[in-house]
ROPA-809586 format. One record per residue (C-alpha): residue number from 1; chain; x, y, z. Coordinates in nm, 2 decimals. Layout:
% residues N
<nr:NUM, kette:A, c1:X, c2:Y, c3:Z>
...
This chain:
% residues 400
<nr:1, kette:A, c1:0.00, c2:0.00, c3:0.00>
<nr:2, kette:A, c1:0.14, c2:0.33, c3:-0.10>
<nr:3, kette:A, c1:0.03, c2:0.60, c3:0.14>
<nr:4, kette:A, c1:0.12, c2:0.96, c3:0.06>
<nr:5, kette:A, c1:0.23, c2:1.16, c3:0.36>
<nr:6, kette:A, c1:0.21, c2:1.54, c3:0.35>
<nr:7, kette:A, c1:0.53, c2:1.72, c3:0.40>
<nr:8, kette:A, c1:0.57, c2:1.87, c3:0.75>
<nr:9, kette:A, c1:0.58, c2:2.23, c3:0.61>
<nr:10, kette:A, c1:0.24, c2:2.19, c3:0.44>
<nr:11, kette:A, c1:0.09, c2:2.05, c3:0.76>
<nr:12, kette:A, c1:0.22, c2:2.35, c3:0.95>
<nr:13, kette:A, c1:0.09, c2:2.59, c3:0.69>
<nr:14, kette:A, c1:-0.25, c2:2.43, c3:0.69>
<nr:15, kette:A, c1:-0.27, c2:2.44, c3:1.07>
<nr:16, kette:A, c1:-0.18, c2:2.80, c3:1.07>
<nr:17, kette:A, c1:-0.47, c2:2.88, c3:0.83>
<nr:18, kette:A, c1:-0.71, c2:2.67, c3:1.04>
<nr:19, kette:A, c1:-0.63, c2:2.85, c3:1.36>
<nr:20, kette:A, c1:-0.64, c2:3.20, c3:1.22>
<nr:21, kette:A, c1:-0.96, c2:3.41, c3:1.24>
<nr:22, kette:A, c1:-1.08, c2:3.69, c3:1.00>
<nr:23, kette:A, c1:-1.03, c2:4.04, c3:1.12>
<nr:24, kette:A, c1:-1.32, c2:4.17, c3:1.33>
<nr:25, kette:A, c1:-1.49, c2:4.50, c3:1.30>
<nr:26, kette:A, c1:-1.53, c2:4.50, c3:1.68>
<nr:27, kette:A, c1:-1.16, c2:4.52, c3:1.72>
<nr:28, kette:A, c1:-1.15, c2:4.87, c3:1.57>
<nr:29, kette:A, c1:-1.13, c2:5.17, c3:1.81>
<nr:30, kette:A, c1:-1.47, c2:5.32, c3:1.88>
<nr:31, kette:A, c1:-1.39, c2:5.64, c3:1.70>
<nr:32, kette:A, c1:-1.30, c2:5.46, c3:1.38>
<nr:33, kette:A, c1:-1.60, c2:5.23, c3:1.40>
<nr:34, kette:A, c1:-1.83, c2:5.53, c3:1.45>
<nr:35, kette:A, c1:-1.67, c2:5.71, c3:1.15>
<nr:36, kette:A, c1:-1.74, c2:5.40, c3:0.94>
<nr:37, kette:A, c1:-2.11, c2:5.37, c3:1.06>
<nr:38, kette:A, c1:-2.16, c2:5.75, c3:1.00>
<nr:39, kette:A, c1:-2.10, c2:5.69, c3:0.63>
<nr:40, kette:A, c1:-2.36, c2:5.42, c3:0.60>
<nr:41, kette:A, c1:-2.72, c2:5.51, c3:0.51>
<nr:42, kette:A, c1:-2.96, c2:5.53, c3:0.81>
<nr:43, kette:A, c1:-3.18, c2:5.27, c3:0.64>
<nr:44, kette:A, c1:-2.93, c2:5.00, c3:0.74>
<nr:45, kette:A, c1:-2.93, c2:5.10, c3:1.11>
<nr:46, kette:A, c1:-3.22, c2:4.88, c3:1.22>
<nr:47, kette:A, c1:-3.04, c2:4.57, c3:1.09>
<nr:48, kette:A, c1:-2.70, c2:4.68, c3:1.23>
<nr:49, kette:A, c1:-2.84, c2:4.74, c3:1.57>
<nr:50, kette:A, c1:-2.91, c2:4.37, c3:1.62>
<nr:51, kette:A, c1:-2.55, c2:4.27, c3:1.53>
<nr:52, kette:A, c1:-2.40, c2:4.34, c3:1.87>
<nr:53, kette:A, c1:-2.44, c2:4.56, c3:2.18>
<nr:54, kette:A, c1:-2.15, c2:4.77, c3:2.07>
<nr:55, kette:A, c1:-2.32, c2:4.85, c3:1.74>
<nr:56, kette:A, c1:-2.65, c2:4.92, c3:1.92>
<nr:57, kette:A, c1:-2.47, c2:5.16, c3:2.16>
<nr:58, kette:A, c1:-2.30, c2:5.35, c3:1.88>
<nr:59, kette:A, c1:-2.61, c2:5.38, c3:1.66>
<nr:60, kette:A, c1:-2.82, c2:5.52, c3:1.95>
<nr:61, kette:A, c1:-2.55, c2:5.77, c3:2.05>
<nr:62, kette:A, c1:-2.56, c2:6.15, c3:1.98>
<nr:63, kette:A, c1:-2.19, c2:6.13, c3:1.88>
<nr:64, kette:A, c1:-2.28, c2:5.93, c3:1.57>
<nr:65, kette:A, c1:-2.52, c2:6.19, c3:1.44>
<nr:66, kette:A, c1:-2.27, c2:6.46, c3:1.52>
<nr:67, kette:A, c1:-2.02, c2:6.27, c3:1.31>
<nr:68, kette:A, c1:-2.28, c2:6.23, c3:1.03>
<nr:69, kette:A, c1:-2.33, c2:6.61, c3:1.03>
<nr:70, kette:A, c1:-1.96, c2:6.67, c3:1.03>
<nr:71, kette:A, c1:-1.89, c2:6.46, c3:0.72>
<nr:72, kette:A, c1:-2.21, c2:6.56, c3:0.54>
<nr:73, kette:A, c1:-2.40, c2:6.23, c3:0.54>
<nr:74, kette:A, c1:-2.71, c2:6.38, c3:0.70>
<nr:75, kette:A, c1:-3.03, c2:6.23, c3:0.55>
<nr:76, kette:A, c1:-3.39, c2:6.36, c3:0.53>
<nr:77, kette:A, c1:-3.64, c2:6.13, c3:0.69>
<nr:78, kette:A, c1:-4.02, c2:6.13, c3:0.69>
<nr:79, kette:A, c1:-4.22, c2:6.14, c3:1.01>
<nr:80, kette:A, c1:-4.59, c2:6.07, c3:1.01>
<nr:81, kette:A, c1:-4.85, c2:6.12, c3:1.29>
<nr:82, kette:A, c1:-5.17, c2:5.91, c3:1.29>
<nr:83, kette:A, c1:-5.45, c2:5.93, c3:1.55>
<nr:84, kette:A, c1:-5.71, c2:5.66, c3:1.60>
<nr:85, kette:A, c1:-6.04, c2:5.80, c3:1.70>
<nr:86, kette:A, c1:-6.07, c2:5.57, c3:2.00>
<nr:87, kette:A, c1:-5.73, c2:5.68, c3:2.14>
<nr:88, kette:A, c1:-5.65, c2:6.00, c3:2.32>
<nr:89, kette:A, c1:-5.29, c2:5.99, c3:2.21>
<nr:90, kette:A, c1:-5.16, c2:6.03, c3:1.86>
<nr:91, kette:A, c1:-4.89, c2:5.78, c3:1.74>
<nr:92, kette:A, c1:-4.58, c2:5.89, c3:1.55>
<nr:93, kette:A, c1:-4.41, c2:5.68, c3:1.28>
<nr:94, kette:A, c1:-4.11, c2:5.71, c3:1.06>
<nr:95, kette:A, c1:-4.09, c2:5.58, c3:0.70>
<nr:96, kette:A, c1:-3.84, c2:5.30, c3:0.66>
<nr:97, kette:A, c1:-3.74, c2:5.24, c3:0.30>
<nr:98, kette:A, c1:-3.56, c2:4.90, c3:0.24>
<nr:99, kette:A, c1:-3.23, c2:4.99, c3:0.09>
<nr:100, kette:A, c1:-3.22, c2:4.66, c3:-0.10>
<nr:101, kette:A, c1:-3.54, c2:4.72, c3:-0.28>
<nr:102, kette:A, c1:-3.52, c2:4.60, c3:-0.64>
<nr:103, kette:A, c1:-3.88, c2:4.61, c3:-0.77>
<nr:104, kette:A, c1:-3.98, c2:4.96, c3:-0.89>
<nr:105, kette:A, c1:-4.35, c2:4.89, c3:-0.81>
<nr:106, kette:A, c1:-4.46, c2:4.58, c3:-0.62>
<nr:107, kette:A, c1:-4.83, c2:4.65, c3:-0.72>
<nr:108, kette:A, c1:-4.78, c2:4.64, c3:-1.10>
<nr:109, kette:A, c1:-4.92, c2:4.32, c3:-1.26>
<nr:110, kette:A, c1:-4.74, c2:4.12, c3:-1.52>
<nr:111, kette:A, c1:-4.87, c2:4.04, c3:-1.87>
<nr:112, kette:A, c1:-5.00, c2:3.71, c3:-1.73>
<nr:113, kette:A, c1:-5.20, c2:3.92, c3:-1.48>
<nr:114, kette:A, c1:-5.01, c2:3.77, c3:-1.19>
<nr:115, kette:A, c1:-4.88, c2:4.00, c3:-0.92>
<nr:116, kette:A, c1:-4.50, c2:4.02, c3:-0.89>
<nr:117, kette:A, c1:-4.36, c2:3.86, c3:-0.58>
<nr:118, kette:A, c1:-4.33, c2:4.12, c3:-0.31>
<nr:119, kette:A, c1:-3.98, c2:4.04, c3:-0.21>
<nr:120, kette:A, c1:-3.92, c2:4.36, c3:-0.01>
<nr:121, kette:A, c1:-4.11, c2:4.67, c3:0.08>
<nr:122, kette:A, c1:-4.14, c2:4.99, c3:0.29>
<nr:123, kette:A, c1:-4.30, c2:5.03, c3:0.63>
<nr:124, kette:A, c1:-4.42, c2:5.30, c3:0.86>
<nr:125, kette:A, c1:-4.24, c2:5.20, c3:1.17>
<nr:126, kette:A, c1:-4.38, c2:5.32, c3:1.51>
<nr:127, kette:A, c1:-4.14, c2:5.51, c3:1.73>
<nr:128, kette:A, c1:-4.13, c2:5.53, c3:2.11>
<nr:129, kette:A, c1:-4.48, c2:5.60, c3:2.23>
<nr:130, kette:A, c1:-4.55, c2:5.93, c3:2.40>
<nr:131, kette:A, c1:-4.87, c2:5.97, c3:2.61>
<nr:132, kette:A, c1:-4.91, c2:6.33, c3:2.51>
<nr:133, kette:A, c1:-5.27, c2:6.42, c3:2.41>
<nr:134, kette:A, c1:-5.16, c2:6.73, c3:2.22>
<nr:135, kette:A, c1:-5.11, c2:6.80, c3:1.86>
<nr:136, kette:A, c1:-5.10, c2:7.14, c3:1.69>
<nr:137, kette:A, c1:-4.85, c2:7.23, c3:1.42>
<nr:138, kette:A, c1:-4.53, c2:7.04, c3:1.46>
<nr:139, kette:A, c1:-4.22, c2:7.25, c3:1.41>
<nr:140, kette:A, c1:-3.87, c2:7.12, c3:1.32>
<nr:141, kette:A, c1:-3.55, c2:7.27, c3:1.45>
<nr:142, kette:A, c1:-3.24, c2:7.07, c3:1.35>
<nr:143, kette:A, c1:-3.31, c2:6.71, c3:1.42>
<nr:144, kette:A, c1:-3.58, c2:6.77, c3:1.68>
<nr:145, kette:A, c1:-3.96, c2:6.79, c3:1.64>
<nr:146, kette:A, c1:-4.14, c2:7.03, c3:1.87>
<nr:147, kette:A, c1:-4.52, c2:6.97, c3:1.93>
<nr:148, kette:A, c1:-4.68, c2:7.28, c3:2.07>
<nr:149, kette:A, c1:-5.02, c2:7.38, c3:2.18>
<nr:150, kette:A, c1:-5.37, c2:7.25, c3:2.22>
<nr:151, kette:A, c1:-5.49, c2:6.91, c3:2.31>
<nr:152, kette:A, c1:-5.68, c2:6.71, c3:2.05>
<nr:153, kette:A, c1:-5.98, c2:6.74, c3:2.27>
<nr:154, kette:A, c1:-6.02, c2:6.98, c3:2.56>
<nr:155, kette:A, c1:-5.90, c2:7.31, c3:2.68>
<nr:156, kette:A, c1:-5.60, c2:7.50, c3:2.54>
<nr:157, kette:A, c1:-5.26, c2:7.39, c3:2.66>
<nr:158, kette:A, c1:-4.92, c2:7.56, c3:2.72>
<nr:159, kette:A, c1:-4.73, c2:7.23, c3:2.71>
<nr:160, kette:A, c1:-4.44, c2:7.16, c3:2.47>
<nr:161, kette:A, c1:-4.32, c2:6.81, c3:2.39>
<nr:162, kette:A, c1:-4.00, c2:6.74, c3:2.19>
<nr:163, kette:A, c1:-3.91, c2:6.43, c3:1.99>
<nr:164, kette:A, c1:-3.53, c2:6.38, c3:1.93>
<nr:165, kette:A, c1:-3.53, c2:6.21, c3:1.59>
<nr:166, kette:A, c1:-3.18, c2:6.08, c3:1.64>
<nr:167, kette:A, c1:-3.25, c2:5.86, c3:1.94>
<nr:168, kette:A, c1:-3.64, c2:5.86, c3:1.91>
<nr:169, kette:A, c1:-3.68, c2:5.97, c3:2.26>
<nr:170, kette:A, c1:-3.93, c2:6.22, c3:2.41>
<nr:171, kette:A, c1:-3.88, c2:6.50, c3:2.66>
<nr:172, kette:A, c1:-4.07, c2:6.79, c3:2.80>
<nr:173, kette:A, c1:-3.96, c2:7.14, c3:2.70>
<nr:174, kette:A, c1:-4.04, c2:7.46, c3:2.90>
<nr:175, kette:A, c1:-4.41, c2:7.56, c3:2.88>
<nr:176, kette:A, c1:-4.53, c2:7.86, c3:2.69>
<nr:177, kette:A, c1:-4.63, c2:8.18, c3:2.88>
<nr:178, kette:A, c1:-4.99, c2:8.13, c3:2.79>
<nr:179, kette:A, c1:-5.21, c2:7.83, c3:2.70>
<nr:180, kette:A, c1:-5.30, c2:7.81, c3:2.33>
<nr:181, kette:A, c1:-5.53, c2:7.61, c3:2.11>
<nr:182, kette:A, c1:-5.43, c2:7.56, c3:1.75>
<nr:183, kette:A, c1:-5.16, c2:7.82, c3:1.73>
<nr:184, kette:A, c1:-4.94, c2:7.89, c3:1.42>
<nr:185, kette:A, c1:-4.57, c2:7.82, c3:1.45>
<nr:186, kette:A, c1:-4.26, c2:7.90, c3:1.24>
<nr:187, kette:A, c1:-3.90, c2:7.81, c3:1.30>
<nr:188, kette:A, c1:-3.62, c2:8.05, c3:1.20>
<nr:189, kette:A, c1:-3.26, c2:8.08, c3:1.31>
<nr:190, kette:A, c1:-3.29, c2:7.83, c3:1.60>
<nr:191, kette:A, c1:-3.60, c2:8.00, c3:1.74>
<nr:192, kette:A, c1:-3.97, c2:7.90, c3:1.73>
<nr:193, kette:A, c1:-4.22, c2:8.18, c3:1.68>
<nr:194, kette:A, c1:-4.58, c2:8.11, c3:1.80>
<nr:195, kette:A, c1:-4.88, c2:8.32, c3:1.71>
<nr:196, kette:A, c1:-5.25, c2:8.31, c3:1.80>
<nr:197, kette:A, c1:-5.46, c2:8.04, c3:1.96>
<nr:198, kette:A, c1:-5.54, c2:8.25, c3:2.27>
<nr:199, kette:A, c1:-5.73, c2:8.55, c3:2.39>
<nr:200, kette:A, c1:-5.45, c2:8.67, c3:2.62>
<nr:201, kette:A, c1:-5.26, c2:8.99, c3:2.56>
<nr:202, kette:A, c1:-4.96, c2:8.78, c3:2.48>
<nr:203, kette:A, c1:-5.08, c2:8.70, c3:2.12>
<nr:204, kette:A, c1:-4.73, c2:8.60, c3:2.01>
<nr:205, kette:A, c1:-4.41, c2:8.47, c3:2.17>
<nr:206, kette:A, c1:-4.08, c2:8.31, c3:2.07>
<nr:207, kette:A, c1:-3.88, c2:8.02, c3:2.21>
<nr:208, kette:A, c1:-3.50, c2:8.01, c3:2.19>
<nr:209, kette:A, c1:-3.41, c2:7.64, c3:2.15>
<nr:210, kette:A, c1:-3.05, c2:7.72, c3:2.26>
<nr:211, kette:A, c1:-3.13, c2:7.90, c3:2.59>
<nr:212, kette:A, c1:-3.47, c2:7.71, c3:2.63>
<nr:213, kette:A, c1:-3.64, c2:8.04, c3:2.72>
<nr:214, kette:A, c1:-3.98, c2:8.18, c3:2.61>
<nr:215, kette:A, c1:-4.01, c2:8.55, c3:2.55>
<nr:216, kette:A, c1:-4.32, c2:8.76, c3:2.46>
<nr:217, kette:A, c1:-4.32, c2:8.94, c3:2.13>
<nr:218, kette:A, c1:-4.46, c2:9.30, c3:2.10>
<nr:219, kette:A, c1:-4.83, c2:9.29, c3:2.09>
<nr:220, kette:A, c1:-4.98, c2:9.36, c3:1.74>
<nr:221, kette:A, c1:-5.28, c2:9.57, c3:1.68>
<nr:222, kette:A, c1:-5.64, c2:9.42, c3:1.68>
<nr:223, kette:A, c1:-5.64, c2:9.40, c3:1.30>
<nr:224, kette:A, c1:-5.35, c2:9.15, c3:1.30>
<nr:225, kette:A, c1:-5.49, c2:8.96, c3:1.60>
<nr:226, kette:A, c1:-5.81, c2:8.90, c3:1.41>
<nr:227, kette:A, c1:-5.64, c2:8.78, c3:1.09>
<nr:228, kette:A, c1:-5.74, c2:8.43, c3:0.98>
<nr:229, kette:A, c1:-5.41, c2:8.26, c3:0.92>
<nr:230, kette:A, c1:-5.39, c2:7.99, c3:0.65>
<nr:231, kette:A, c1:-5.01, c2:7.98, c3:0.60>
<nr:232, kette:A, c1:-4.70, c2:8.11, c3:0.78>
<nr:233, kette:A, c1:-4.35, c2:8.10, c3:0.65>
<nr:234, kette:A, c1:-4.01, c2:8.28, c3:0.69>
<nr:235, kette:A, c1:-3.89, c2:8.48, c3:0.39>
<nr:236, kette:A, c1:-3.57, c2:8.68, c3:0.42>
<nr:237, kette:A, c1:-3.59, c2:8.71, c3:0.79>
<nr:238, kette:A, c1:-3.96, c2:8.81, c3:0.80>
<nr:239, kette:A, c1:-4.24, c2:8.58, c3:0.92>
<nr:240, kette:A, c1:-4.51, c2:8.62, c3:0.66>
<nr:241, kette:A, c1:-4.86, c2:8.50, c3:0.75>
<nr:242, kette:A, c1:-5.22, c2:8.55, c3:0.65>
<nr:243, kette:A, c1:-5.46, c2:8.44, c3:0.37>
<nr:244, kette:A, c1:-5.56, c2:8.54, c3:0.02>
<nr:245, kette:A, c1:-5.72, c2:8.87, c3:0.14>
<nr:246, kette:A, c1:-5.50, c2:8.98, c3:0.43>
<nr:247, kette:A, c1:-5.12, c2:8.95, c3:0.46>
<nr:248, kette:A, c1:-4.89, c2:9.05, c3:0.74>
<nr:249, kette:A, c1:-4.54, c2:8.99, c3:0.85>
<nr:250, kette:A, c1:-4.32, c2:9.01, c3:1.17>
<nr:251, kette:A, c1:-3.97, c2:9.15, c3:1.11>
<nr:252, kette:A, c1:-3.74, c2:8.94, c3:1.33>
<nr:253, kette:A, c1:-3.46, c2:9.19, c3:1.29>
<nr:254, kette:A, c1:-3.64, c2:9.51, c3:1.39>
<nr:255, kette:A, c1:-3.90, c2:9.33, c3:1.61>
<nr:256, kette:A, c1:-4.20, c2:9.50, c3:1.45>
<nr:257, kette:A, c1:-4.53, c2:9.40, c3:1.27>
<nr:258, kette:A, c1:-4.61, c2:9.52, c3:0.92>
<nr:259, kette:A, c1:-4.87, c2:9.48, c3:0.66>
<nr:260, kette:A, c1:-4.79, c2:9.31, c3:0.32>
<nr:261, kette:A, c1:-4.96, c2:9.30, c3:-0.02>
<nr:262, kette:A, c1:-5.20, c2:9.00, c3:-0.05>
<nr:263, kette:A, c1:-5.01, c2:8.88, c3:-0.36>
<nr:264, kette:A, c1:-4.73, c2:8.76, c3:-0.13>
<nr:265, kette:A, c1:-4.96, c2:8.49, c3:0.00>
<nr:266, kette:A, c1:-4.89, c2:8.29, c3:-0.31>
<nr:267, kette:A, c1:-4.52, c2:8.28, c3:-0.22>
<nr:268, kette:A, c1:-4.59, c2:8.18, c3:0.13>
<nr:269, kette:A, c1:-4.84, c2:7.90, c3:0.03>
<nr:270, kette:A, c1:-4.58, c2:7.75, c3:-0.21>
<nr:271, kette:A, c1:-4.29, c2:7.72, c3:0.04>
<nr:272, kette:A, c1:-4.40, c2:7.39, c3:0.20>
<nr:273, kette:A, c1:-4.29, c2:7.16, c3:-0.08>
<nr:274, kette:A, c1:-3.98, c2:7.27, c3:-0.28>
<nr:275, kette:A, c1:-3.70, c2:7.09, c3:-0.46>
<nr:276, kette:A, c1:-3.41, c2:7.31, c3:-0.60>
<nr:277, kette:A, c1:-3.62, c2:7.63, c3:-0.56>
<nr:278, kette:A, c1:-3.91, c2:7.48, c3:-0.76>
<nr:279, kette:A, c1:-4.25, c2:7.46, c3:-0.58>
<nr:280, kette:A, c1:-4.47, c2:7.15, c3:-0.61>
<nr:281, kette:A, c1:-4.83, c2:7.09, c3:-0.51>
<nr:282, kette:A, c1:-5.12, c2:6.84, c3:-0.53>
<nr:283, kette:A, c1:-5.46, c2:6.98, c3:-0.61>
<nr:284, kette:A, c1:-5.72, c2:6.71, c3:-0.65>
<nr:285, kette:A, c1:-5.98, c2:6.97, c3:-0.75>
<nr:286, kette:A, c1:-5.78, c2:7.06, c3:-1.07>
<nr:287, kette:A, c1:-5.95, c2:6.77, c3:-1.25>
<nr:288, kette:A, c1:-6.27, c2:6.97, c3:-1.25>
<nr:289, kette:A, c1:-6.09, c2:7.24, c3:-1.45>
<nr:290, kette:A, c1:-5.93, c2:6.99, c3:-1.70>
<nr:291, kette:A, c1:-5.59, c2:7.05, c3:-1.53>
<nr:292, kette:A, c1:-5.34, c2:6.80, c3:-1.40>
<nr:293, kette:A, c1:-5.36, c2:6.73, c3:-1.02>
<nr:294, kette:A, c1:-4.98, c2:6.72, c3:-0.96>
<nr:295, kette:A, c1:-4.85, c2:7.07, c3:-1.03>
<nr:296, kette:A, c1:-4.54, c2:7.29, c3:-1.03>
<nr:297, kette:A, c1:-4.50, c2:7.66, c3:-1.02>
<nr:298, kette:A, c1:-4.32, c2:7.82, c3:-1.33>
<nr:299, kette:A, c1:-4.15, c2:8.13, c3:-1.20>
<nr:300, kette:A, c1:-4.08, c2:8.25, c3:-1.55>
<nr:301, kette:A, c1:-4.45, c2:8.22, c3:-1.66>
<nr:302, kette:A, c1:-4.59, c2:8.32, c3:-1.33>
<nr:303, kette:A, c1:-4.85, c2:8.04, c3:-1.30>
<nr:304, kette:A, c1:-4.89, c2:7.67, c3:-1.20>
<nr:305, kette:A, c1:-4.83, c2:7.40, c3:-1.46>
<nr:306, kette:A, c1:-4.92, c2:7.03, c3:-1.46>
<nr:307, kette:A, c1:-4.65, c2:6.76, c3:-1.40>
<nr:308, kette:A, c1:-4.64, c2:6.51, c3:-1.69>
<nr:309, kette:A, c1:-4.62, c2:6.14, c3:-1.64>
<nr:310, kette:A, c1:-4.83, c2:6.10, c3:-1.32>
<nr:311, kette:A, c1:-5.17, c2:6.01, c3:-1.46>
<nr:312, kette:A, c1:-5.14, c2:5.64, c3:-1.36>
<nr:313, kette:A, c1:-5.05, c2:5.75, c3:-1.00>
<nr:314, kette:A, c1:-5.36, c2:5.97, c3:-0.98>
<nr:315, kette:A, c1:-5.58, c2:5.68, c3:-1.10>
<nr:316, kette:A, c1:-5.43, c2:5.46, c3:-0.83>
<nr:317, kette:A, c1:-5.50, c2:5.73, c3:-0.58>
<nr:318, kette:A, c1:-5.86, c2:5.77, c3:-0.69>
<nr:319, kette:A, c1:-5.91, c2:5.39, c3:-0.69>
<nr:320, kette:A, c1:-5.77, c2:5.35, c3:-0.34>
<nr:321, kette:A, c1:-5.94, c2:5.61, c3:-0.12>
<nr:322, kette:A, c1:-5.88, c2:5.92, c3:-0.32>
<nr:323, kette:A, c1:-6.19, c2:6.10, c3:-0.19>
<nr:324, kette:A, c1:-6.01, c2:6.18, c3:0.14>
<nr:325, kette:A, c1:-5.83, c2:6.49, c3:0.01>
<nr:326, kette:A, c1:-5.79, c2:6.66, c3:0.35>
<nr:327, kette:A, c1:-5.56, c2:6.38, c3:0.47>
<nr:328, kette:A, c1:-5.35, c2:6.37, c3:0.16>
<nr:329, kette:A, c1:-4.99, c2:6.49, c3:0.19>
<nr:330, kette:A, c1:-4.72, c2:6.58, c3:-0.06>
<nr:331, kette:A, c1:-4.37, c2:6.67, c3:0.08>
<nr:332, kette:A, c1:-4.02, c2:6.70, c3:-0.06>
<nr:333, kette:A, c1:-3.77, c2:6.46, c3:0.10>
<nr:334, kette:A, c1:-3.41, c2:6.39, c3:-0.02>
<nr:335, kette:A, c1:-3.46, c2:6.56, c3:-0.35>
<nr:336, kette:A, c1:-3.78, c2:6.36, c3:-0.43>
<nr:337, kette:A, c1:-4.15, c2:6.40, c3:-0.38>
<nr:338, kette:A, c1:-4.33, c2:6.17, c3:-0.13>
<nr:339, kette:A, c1:-4.71, c2:6.14, c3:-0.18>
<nr:340, kette:A, c1:-4.90, c2:5.99, c3:0.12>
<nr:341, kette:A, c1:-5.27, c2:5.91, c3:0.15>
<nr:342, kette:A, c1:-5.51, c2:5.69, c3:0.35>
<nr:343, kette:A, c1:-5.69, c2:5.43, c3:0.13>
<nr:344, kette:A, c1:-6.04, c2:5.44, c3:0.26>
<nr:345, kette:A, c1:-6.27, c2:5.18, c3:0.10>
<nr:346, kette:A, c1:-6.65, c2:5.19, c3:0.12>
<nr:347, kette:A, c1:-6.69, c2:4.81, c3:0.13>
<nr:348, kette:A, c1:-6.43, c2:4.69, c3:0.37>
<nr:349, kette:A, c1:-6.49, c2:4.36, c3:0.55>
<nr:350, kette:A, c1:-6.18, c2:4.40, c3:0.77>
<nr:351, kette:A, c1:-6.28, c2:4.75, c3:0.89>
<nr:352, kette:A, c1:-5.93, c2:4.88, c3:0.82>
<nr:353, kette:A, c1:-5.76, c2:5.15, c3:0.62>
<nr:354, kette:A, c1:-5.44, c2:5.12, c3:0.42>
<nr:355, kette:A, c1:-5.18, c2:5.40, c3:0.42>
<nr:356, kette:A, c1:-5.04, c2:5.43, c3:0.07>
<nr:357, kette:A, c1:-4.71, c2:5.60, c3:-0.02>
<nr:358, kette:A, c1:-4.54, c2:5.69, c3:-0.35>
<nr:359, kette:A, c1:-4.19, c2:5.82, c3:-0.42>
<nr:360, kette:A, c1:-4.17, c2:6.04, c3:-0.72>
<nr:361, kette:A, c1:-3.85, c2:6.16, c3:-0.91>
<nr:362, kette:A, c1:-3.90, c2:6.49, c3:-1.09>
<nr:363, kette:A, c1:-3.71, c2:6.61, c3:-1.40>
<nr:364, kette:A, c1:-3.72, c2:6.94, c3:-1.57>
<nr:365, kette:A, c1:-3.71, c2:6.94, c3:-1.95>
<nr:366, kette:A, c1:-3.73, c2:7.21, c3:-2.22>
<nr:367, kette:A, c1:-4.06, c2:7.18, c3:-2.42>
<nr:368, kette:A, c1:-4.23, c2:7.37, c3:-2.70>
<nr:369, kette:A, c1:-4.41, c2:7.59, c3:-2.45>
<nr:370, kette:A, c1:-4.11, c2:7.66, c3:-2.22>
<nr:371, kette:A, c1:-4.00, c2:7.44, c3:-1.93>
<nr:372, kette:A, c1:-4.18, c2:7.12, c3:-1.85>
<nr:373, kette:A, c1:-4.16, c2:6.89, c3:-1.55>
<nr:374, kette:A, c1:-4.19, c2:6.51, c3:-1.57>
<nr:375, kette:A, c1:-4.25, c2:6.28, c3:-1.29>
<nr:376, kette:A, c1:-4.14, c2:5.92, c3:-1.26>
<nr:377, kette:A, c1:-4.28, c2:5.70, c3:-0.98>
<nr:378, kette:A, c1:-4.00, c2:5.50, c3:-0.82>
<nr:379, kette:A, c1:-4.24, c2:5.29, c3:-0.62>
<nr:380, kette:A, c1:-4.60, c2:5.30, c3:-0.48>
<nr:381, kette:A, c1:-4.71, c2:5.07, c3:-0.21>
<nr:382, kette:A, c1:-4.91, c2:5.01, c3:0.11>
<nr:383, kette:A, c1:-4.68, c2:5.11, c3:0.40>
<nr:384, kette:A, c1:-4.92, c2:5.06, c3:0.70>
<nr:385, kette:A, c1:-5.26, c2:4.93, c3:0.79>
<nr:386, kette:A, c1:-5.48, c2:5.12, c3:1.04>
<nr:387, kette:A, c1:-5.83, c2:5.11, c3:1.19>
<nr:388, kette:A, c1:-6.09, c2:5.26, c3:0.96>
<nr:389, kette:A, c1:-6.16, c2:5.53, c3:1.22>
<nr:390, kette:A, c1:-5.82, c2:5.70, c3:1.19>
<nr:391, kette:A, c1:-5.68, c2:6.03, c3:1.08>
<nr:392, kette:A, c1:-5.35, c2:6.10, c3:0.90>
<nr:393, kette:A, c1:-5.26, c2:6.42, c3:1.08>
<nr:394, kette:A, c1:-4.90, c2:6.52, c3:1.01>
<nr:395, kette:A, c1:-4.64, c2:6.44, c3:0.75>
<nr:396, kette:A, c1:-4.31, c2:6.62, c3:0.82>
<nr:397, kette:A, c1:-3.95, c2:6.59, c3:0.70>
<nr:398, kette:A, c1:-3.66, c2:6.60, c3:0.94>
<nr:399, kette:A, c1:-3.28, c2:6.60, c3:0.87>
<nr:400, kette:A, c1:-3.10, c2:6.34, c3:1.08>
C-alpha cells in the first residue's frame, strides 16, 4: 500500500490557516467604528443594531449623528402622525425604505395578470410611544420635532413636547407663557415663533431652542390679531402669514409688525414643498378644470403647470381612497416627492384602512411651451394598515 504523507511544512501551513480568524470590525477603536457607521445610510441601522451591543450603543449615540453632520451624510427622513379616534394619544411613525429594494413597483401586474412577488417593501415604523394628548402644528428645529399647543380634545394647553429624531426619545420642554389652542408656528434661526390660539394679551411669543427660554413678542394691533391665518413662513428674515385677502409679517430683525400685499400669499403658500427652488403641489380639484392634479410653479411664466407622467398614480390614488383629500400629503424629501394618503374603501370587510405611499422623481425638461416637469414613480405601495376610524394628521421631513 502506497500512502502519501504530506510534508511537515504543508501541515504546519494548513494548521496556521485553520487557527487564524478573520479580522473583526469590533476590534477597531470606537472612534474609527463610529466614523465607518456614520458613512452608512440610516436605512441600514435597524439591521446593524441587532449585530451586537457595541453597534447598538453607537447607533443610539448622539456622537454618531454629530459625526454624520460633520462629514455631510445627514439624510432627510419622513415622520408621520396618525391618530385613532378611540385613542387620546396620537402615534408617530417614521418611513423606513428598504435599501435593498429591487422592484420599482410591487403592485404592478405582469402580462399574465399575476402579481409580482413582493420580495421587499417599505414600512411606517412606530417610534417610542408618548402619552401626550396634544397636537397642533409640529415644528422642526435641527433634528428635533417640537409639538406645541392645544390638546386634540379639551382646553388650550401651554405644554411643549420634543421628539429627538436621532434617538427617538421624548422629553418635555419649558411651557409657553400662555395656554394656546391651534396656534401657528414657524422656526427661524434656531427659534420657534408662535402666534395666536389664545385670547390673552400675549398673542405671540418666541422660544429660543438654545437657551430654552420663552419671551413675549410685541403685541400687534387688533387687526392682526383677528387675521385668519392659513399659512405662515419665513422669507428673508420676516415671518409672513395670512390668507388670500390679508397678509402680514413680523420682522425678526427690527421686532415689528407690518402689513404686506396679498399677492405675497402665493409665495408663502408655495414654500411647503420645494426641490431646488421649484415649488410643487397636489390639487385634486384641478380635475374639474381639466388640469393635472400634480403641479409645479413656473416662476418664468408666473403660474402653475401640470406635472407630466403621473396620470397612472392619480388613477391609483382615486381607486384607493382618493376621496379623502384633506388627509393627503405631498412633501419633498431627499430631492424627491413623497405622496402619502389613506386608502379608505367603502366596502371593507376587515374594517381597516391602508396608508399608501409613493416616491416620485421629478425632472425638468425644455418643451415647445417653455420648461416642463416630468415625474417618474420610483415605487408606490401600502406602508401601513390602520383602523378605519383613523386620521392622518401630520407628514413632516426631518434631517437626521
